[in-house]
RODOMI-567914 format. One line per field, with one value per residue (C-alpha): residue number from 0; residue in one letter; x, y, z. Coordinates in nm, 3 decimals. Layout:
BEGIN
seq <- [NUM ...]
type <- [a ...]
east <- [X ...]
north <- [Y ...]
up <- [Z ...]
END
This chain:
BEGIN
seq <- [0 1 2 3 4 5 6 7 8 9 10 11 12 13 14 15 16 17 18 19 20 21 22 23 24 25 26 27 28 29 30 31 32 33 34 35 36 37 38 39 40 41 42 43 44 45 46 47 48 49 50 51 52 53 54 55 56 57 58 59 60 61 62 63 64 65 66 67 68 69 70 71 72 73 74 75 76 77 78 79 80 81 82 83 84 85 86 87 88 89 90 91 92 93 94 95 96 97 98 99 100 101 102 103 104 105 106 107 108 109 110 111 112 113 114 115 116 117 118 119 120 121 122 123 124 125 126 127 128 129 130 131 132 133 134 135 136 137 138 139 140 141 142 143 144 145 146 147 148 149 150 151 152 153 154 155 156 157 158 159 160 161 162 163 164 165 166 167 168 169 170 171 172 173 174 175 176 177 178 179 180 181 182 183 184 185 186 187]
type <- [m g r t i t v k e r i l d t a s r l f y y q g f n s t g i n q i i a e a g v a i g s l y k h y s s k n d l l y q y l k q q d g l y f d n l n d y l k e e k k p l q k l l k l v d y r i k i q n e a d c s g c h f i k i n a e i g r q d k q v a q l v m d h k q r q r d f i n e i i s e i a t i q n l p m e q h s l a n t i f l m i e g a i v s t s i h g n t n d l k a v k k a i n q l f]
east <- [16.975 16.636 16.581 16.550 16.197 16.164 16.019 15.715 15.657 15.707 15.445 15.200 15.263 15.207 14.894 14.761 14.798 14.642 14.354 14.269 14.292 14.214 14.000 14.055 13.879 14.055 14.398 14.566 14.852 15.064 15.022 15.117 15.435 15.528 15.482 15.646 15.937 15.926 15.890 15.562 15.735 15.826 15.465 15.345 15.630 15.485 15.113 14.920 14.667 14.535 14.272 14.545 14.714 14.381 14.338 14.691 14.628 14.314 14.487 14.762 14.508 14.321 14.639 14.747 14.405 14.390 14.760 14.744 14.408 14.543 14.849 14.630 14.412 14.674 14.700 14.325 14.176 13.826 13.591 13.378 13.689 13.819 13.501 13.532 13.899 13.803 13.608 13.910 14.118 13.878 13.893 14.274 14.274 14.041 14.239 14.559 14.388 14.228 13.884 13.907 13.692 13.739 13.953 13.702 13.385 13.537 13.639 13.303 13.125 13.346 13.350 13.085 13.082 13.248 13.554 13.437 13.772 13.785 13.417 13.482 13.782 13.571 13.296 13.550 13.713 13.381 13.280 13.606 13.526 13.175 13.316 13.570 13.294 13.088 13.384 13.410 13.034 13.069 13.336 13.110 12.825 13.037 13.050 12.721 12.377 12.346 12.077 11.969 12.049 12.426 12.430 12.184 12.388 12.714 12.551 12.402 12.738 12.910 12.655 12.682 13.058 13.040 12.778 12.991 13.290 13.088 12.972 13.331 13.431 13.130 13.167 13.545 13.535 13.503 13.205 12.978 13.239 13.254 12.873 12.900 13.124 12.861 12.588 12.791 12.841 12.466 12.390 12.600]
north <- [14.365 14.224 13.886 13.851 13.811 13.500 13.501 13.313 13.577 13.861 13.710 13.664 14.013 14.169 13.966 14.042 14.416 14.404 14.173 14.391 14.736 14.662 14.348 13.986 14.003 14.328 14.184 13.983 13.739 13.961 14.255 14.040 13.912 14.259 14.427 14.140 14.148 13.775 13.552 13.377 13.044 13.154 13.232 12.892 12.717 12.842 12.875 12.645 12.911 13.257 13.093 12.908 13.246 13.387 13.099 13.148 13.523 13.461 13.195 13.444 13.715 13.477 13.397 13.760 13.872 13.633 13.654 14.034 14.031 13.803 14.024 14.337 14.190 13.999 14.254 14.300 14.091 14.241 14.073 14.378 14.584 14.300 14.319 14.696 14.659 14.407 14.688 14.918 14.655 14.662 15.043 15.025 14.785 15.009 15.323 15.151 15.038 15.376 15.229 14.975 14.707 14.343 14.115 13.833 14.032 14.189 13.853 13.699 13.990 13.953 13.580 13.443 13.065 13.014 12.862 12.618 12.614 12.995 13.014 12.767 12.966 13.285 13.109 12.956 13.294 13.458 13.167 13.203 13.571 13.482 13.215 13.461 13.706 13.426 13.332 13.691 13.704 13.379 13.544 13.843 13.610 13.475 13.818 13.985 13.916 13.940 14.161 13.869 13.503 13.455 13.313 13.575 13.851 13.727 13.694 14.044 14.197 14.003 14.130 14.488 14.479 14.320 14.571 14.856 14.722 14.731 15.082 15.186 15.089 15.272 15.595 15.603 15.650 15.445 15.630 15.325 15.112 15.380 15.364 14.986 15.054 15.289 15.031 14.761 14.990 15.054 14.681 14.616]
up <- [6.045 5.937 5.785 5.409 5.275 5.062 4.712 4.842 5.113 4.864 4.633 4.921 5.061 4.719 4.649 4.997 4.947 4.601 4.699 4.999 4.844 4.480 4.499 4.403 4.066 3.972 4.045 3.774 3.800 3.574 3.810 4.110 3.948 3.820 4.157 4.346 4.101 4.029 3.726 3.658 3.714 4.067 4.144 4.022 4.201 4.532 4.454 4.224 4.118 4.192 4.414 4.605 4.657 4.777 5.021 5.159 5.193 5.399 5.610 5.684 5.772 6.002 6.192 6.212 6.331 6.626 6.716 6.724 6.906 7.179 7.212 7.225 7.502 7.703 7.985 8.026 8.306 8.339 8.090 8.013 7.951 7.732 7.523 7.488 7.402 7.133 6.967 7.015 6.835 6.539 6.540 6.541 6.245 6.047 6.125 6.011 5.687 5.611 5.692 5.410 5.577 5.664 5.446 5.483 5.424 5.113 4.964 5.047 4.879 4.575 4.513 4.747 4.751 4.412 4.578 4.847 5.029 5.048 5.150 5.432 5.552 5.559 5.756 5.997 6.061 6.137 6.361 6.555 6.605 6.724 6.959 7.097 7.185 7.339 7.561 7.685 7.750 7.943 8.160 8.219 8.320 8.607 8.772 8.676 8.536 8.161 8.004 7.783 7.714 7.670 7.317 7.190 7.352 7.201 6.861 6.885 6.975 6.696 6.444 6.569 6.526 6.181 6.066 6.197 6.003 5.681 5.768 5.835 5.482 5.335 5.532 5.570 5.948 6.265 6.412 6.404 6.582 6.850 6.870 6.923 7.226 7.367 7.308 7.483 7.780 7.793 7.774 8.083]
END
């Protein structure tokens, strides 16, 4: 028997789905409460505003992304294979979401820097991704020569992956992420 989902979780789950697939600006509070099956007072009891709900959604996505990534990579010991598997993880996420793109890129494109707290969370998430790649590149550097300076290489791979994610949402397929894997293999 599964645990009961709280009202707060139901609101966040509903808002998360709507923000991701429909967009933040296209999602109204009334739609969230209707689809979550809660009263407006319940929403405001748990979240002070729509932007607070957006912030909590992104915080949740950040945690899920890295928890699931670490779980996905936990058995992989070879750093190059870990890097390739990181791309596989992004492919997996896109396939599961019908190639709908990145939560953070979509929100940034929609609201930019209007909400400083949300903008900072987006930047922090992307920096954590960049740092994660840099750590893997550092591991690779201990066993083989790198084709270019470590930081530049990590940044290049990060940007290739991010660009491929945008392309995935435009074209509705993961072909460009697969091309990134090929490019990584050619680099090493």
